[in-house]
C-alpha positions as CSV (number, residue, x, y, z in Angstrom):
1,M,-11.2,5.4,17.7
2,T,-10.9,1.5,18.1
3,P,-9.3,-0.6,15.3
4,A,-12.8,-2.3,14.9
5,F,-13.2,1.2,13.3
6,L,-10.9,1.7,11.8
7,S,-11.9,-0.1,7.5
8,L,-9.6,-2.0,6.1
9,S,-8.8,0.7,4.1
10,R,-7.2,3.6,6.3
11,R,-5.8,-0.6,8.4
12,E,-3.2,-1.1,4.7
13,A,-2.5,2.9,4.9
14,L,-1.2,3.1,7.8
15,R,0.6,-0.2,7.3
16,A,1.8,1.7,4.1
17,D,3.3,4.8,5.7
18,L,4.8,2.8,8.8
19,P,8.3,2.8,7.9
20,H,7.9,6.0,6.7
21,V,6.5,6.4,10.2
22,A,9.4,4.2,12.2
23,D,11.7,6.2,10.4
24,L,10.5,9.5,11.9
25,L,10.3,8.4,14.9
26,H,13.7,7.3,14.2
27,R,15.6,10.6,13.3
28,R,13.4,12.3,16.4
29,R,10.3,14.1,14.0
30,A,7.8,12.4,15.6
31,G,6.1,16.2,14.9
32,E,6.2,15.5,11.7
33,I,3.5,13.1,11.7
34,D,0.0,14.1,11.6
35,E,-1.9,13.2,14.9
36,A,-5.0,11.2,13.7
37,V,-2.5,8.9,12.4
38,I,-0.7,8.6,15.6
39,D,-3.8,8.3,17.3
40,D,-4.7,5.2,14.6
41,M,-1.9,3.9,15.0
42,V,-2.1,3.4,19.2
43,S,-4.9,1.7,17.9
44,L,-3.6,-0.7,17.3
45,A,-0.9,-1.5,19.2
46,W,1.6,0.3,16.5
47,L,2.9,3.6,18.7
48,E,3.2,3.8,22.3
49,W,3.3,6.2,24.3
50,L,6.2,5.7,27.1
51,G,8.0,8.8,29.0
52,G,5.9,11.1,26.4
53,S,8.1,9.6,23.9
54,L,6.7,8.2,20.9
55,Q,7.8,4.4,20.3
56,L,7.4,1.3,17.3
57,T,5.7,-1.1,19.7
58,T,6.5,-4.5,19.2
59,V,3.6,-5.0,17.2
60,G,4.6,-2.3,15.0
61,T,8.1,-3.0,14.2
62,N,7.4,-7.0,12.9
63,I,5.4,-4.8,10.6
64,C,8.1,-3.1,9.4
65,R,9.8,-6.2,9.0
66,Q,7.6,-8.1,7.4
67,Q,7.3,-4.7,4.1
68,Q,11.1,-4.4,3.5
69,P,13.0,-6.7,0.7
70,K,13.8,-10.1,1.1
């Protein structure tokens, strides 16, 4: 699914879930992330597959930083 077809509410839900996903990736627990979430975040360029591993992109990292308390 391309980003243009994701509803605003779905994007907001994904944005809210991204820090948790990032934490799971950091702890090497990507298997606990729902496949639909992975697919949608990859389509938004927040996650990418690199050498068989799932990781945050620069965009995903920046979105996580935006959500941190100031």
